[in-house]
C-alpha positions as CSV (number, residue, x, y, z in Angstrom):
1,M,27.4,103.7,63.9
2,V,24.8,105.9,65.5
3,D,25.6,108.0,68.5
4,T,22.8,109.2,70.7
5,C,23.3,112.4,72.6
6,I,20.9,112.8,75.5
7,V,19.8,116.4,75.9
8,P,17.5,117.2,78.7
9,V,14.6,119.5,77.9
10,G,15.8,123.1,78.2
11,M,19.4,122.3,77.4
12,R,21.2,122.7,74.1
13,A,23.3,120.1,72.5
14,D,26.2,122.5,72.3
15,D,26.2,123.1,76.1
16,P,29.6,122.3,77.6
17,I,28.0,119.5,79.7
18,M,27.2,117.8,76.4
19,S,30.8,117.6,75.2
20,D,30.5,113.9,74.5
21,C,28.3,114.7,71.6
22,T,31.3,115.3,69.4
23,Q,33.4,113.6,66.7
24,H,34.3,110.0,67.5
25,E,37.1,108.0,65.8
26,H,37.5,104.4,64.6
27,E,40.1,102.3,66.3
28,N,42.5,103.1,63.5
29,G,42.2,106.9,64.3
30,E,40.1,107.8,61.3
31,P,36.9,109.8,61.9
32,S,33.9,107.6,61.9
33,E,30.7,108.2,60.0
34,Q,28.0,109.0,62.4
35,I,24.6,110.4,62.8
36,E,24.0,112.6,65.8
37,L,20.6,112.0,67.3
38,V,19.4,114.5,69.9
39,L,16.8,113.0,72.2
40,K,14.9,115.4,74.3
41,V,14.3,113.9,77.8
42,S,12.0,115.4,80.5
43,H,13.3,115.7,84.0
44,E,10.3,113.7,85.0
45,R,11.5,110.6,83.0
46,I,14.9,110.9,84.6
47,N,13.3,111.3,88.0
48,D,11.3,108.1,87.3
49,L,14.6,106.2,86.9
50,I,16.1,107.7,90.0
51,C,12.9,106.8,92.0
52,G,12.9,103.3,90.6
53,A,16.5,102.8,91.7
54,F,16.2,104.2,95.2
55,E,12.8,102.7,95.9
56,G,13.6,99.2,94.7
57,G,16.1,98.5,92.0
58,S,19.3,99.5,93.8
59,N,18.4,99.3,97.5
60,Y,20.6,96.2,97.9
61,W,23.8,98.2,97.5
62,Y,23.5,102.0,97.9
63,C,23.3,104.3,100.9
64,I,22.5,108.0,100.6
65,G,24.9,110.0,102.7
66,S,23.7,113.5,102.2
67,F,21.3,115.8,100.3
68,N,23.2,118.8,99.0
69,Y,21.3,121.9,97.9
70,P,22.6,124.7,95.7
71,D,23.8,127.7,97.7
72,G,20.8,129.6,99.2
73,E,18.3,127.1,98.1
74,T,16.0,124.9,100.2
75,K,13.6,122.1,99.6
76,E,10.8,124.6,99.6
77,S,12.4,127.2,97.3
78,L,13.1,124.6,94.7
79,G,9.6,123.1,95.0
80,I,10.9,119.7,95.9
81,E,8.6,117.1,97.3
82,F,10.9,114.0,97.2
83,E,14.6,114.9,97.7
84,H,16.0,111.6,96.7
85,M,14.6,111.7,93.2
86,E,14.2,115.4,92.4
87,L,17.3,117.2,93.9
88,P,19.9,116.0,91.3
89,M,18.0,117.4,88.4
90,K,17.3,120.7,90.2
91,G,20.9,121.7,90.6
92,G,21.7,119.9,93.8
93,S,23.3,116.5,94.5
94,L,23.2,113.4,96.6
95,T,26.3,111.7,98.0
96,I,26.1,108.0,97.8
97,T,28.2,105.2,99.3
98,V,28.2,101.5,98.7
99,E,26.9,99.6,101.8
100,E,29.2,96.6,101.6
101,E,32.4,98.5,100.9
102,D,34.5,100.1,103.6
103,D,36.8,102.0,101.3
104,G,35.2,105.3,102.1
105,K,34.6,106.1,98.4
106,I,31.8,108.7,98.0
107,Y,29.9,109.0,94.7
108,T,28.0,112.1,93.6
109,L,24.6,112.0,91.9
110,D,24.0,115.4,90.3
111,K,22.6,116.6,86.9
112,E,25.8,115.8,85.1
113,A,25.9,112.3,86.4
114,C,22.3,111.8,85.5
115,I,22.9,112.9,81.9
116,R,26.1,110.8,81.7
117,G,24.2,107.8,83.0
118,L,21.7,108.0,80.2
119,K,24.5,108.2,77.7
120,V,26.3,105.2,79.2
121,M,23.1,103.2,79.3
122,A,22.3,104.0,75.7
123,E,25.8,103.0,74.5
124,K,26.6,100.0,76.8
125,Y,23.2,98.6,77.7
126,P,20.9,99.4,74.7
127,E,18.3,96.8,75.8
128,H,17.7,98.6,79.1
129,F,17.8,102.0,77.4
130,A,15.1,100.8,74.9
131,D,13.0,99.5,77.8
132,W,13.2,102.9,79.4
133,R,12.4,104.8,76.1
134,N,9.5,102.5,75.5
135,E,8.2,103.1,79.0
136,D,8.7,99.4,79.7
137,D,11.3,100.1,82.4
138,D,11.3,98.4,85.8
139,A,13.5,98.2,88.9
140,T,16.3,96.4,87.0
141,T,16.3,99.2,84.4
142,A,16.5,101.8,87.2
143,D,19.3,99.9,88.9
144,V,21.3,99.7,85.6
145,Y,20.8,103.5,85.2
146,L,22.0,104.4,88.7
147,Q,25.1,102.3,88.3
148,C,25.8,103.9,84.9
149,C,25.4,107.3,86.5
150,L,27.9,106.5,89.4
151,F,30.2,103.9,88.0
152,G,29.9,104.1,84.2
153,E,29.0,100.4,84.0
154,I,27.1,97.7,85.8
155,V,29.1,96.7,88.9
156,Y,26.4,95.0,91.0
157,S,23.7,92.6,89.8
C-alpha cells in the first residue's frame, strides 16, 4: 500500500493540518507497511481545479453563498483577482450550498478542505487524481475534486 500525502508548496508534512499523513493500520489492527510520498503542489494547480469546478464541472449542483476574507484582509490586500478560485488558498473561505437541497446545509471551502480534497481524490478516485497530476484534467476531474473537498466522496454525477 502506498499512501500519498499532499503537501502544498510552503507547508511541511509535519504541520498539524497534515495529520492524515500518519500511521495506518490493516483491518486486523496491525500496522501496515507503507511508503509516505510527499507531493509538493502549487496553489496554482489547486486553483486550476477550483476554477474548473466553478466555471463548468460543478455548476449543475453548487451555489456560492459568501466570500469570507481573513480578518483585516481584502481582495486587494491579498492580491486576489478571481475570488472564487483564489480565496480558499489565501486563507479565506467560500460558503457553498447545494442548489437542489433545501436542508440549509452549508459547506465551507477553505485551505484545509482543498488539501483534504486532494487526499480523498488520490485515495478514492486515483484515475481522476492521475489525470490531474498528468495535466490531463477536465471539468469532470474538477467536479470530482470539489465534491471530494466538500463531501469526501462523489455525491453528484
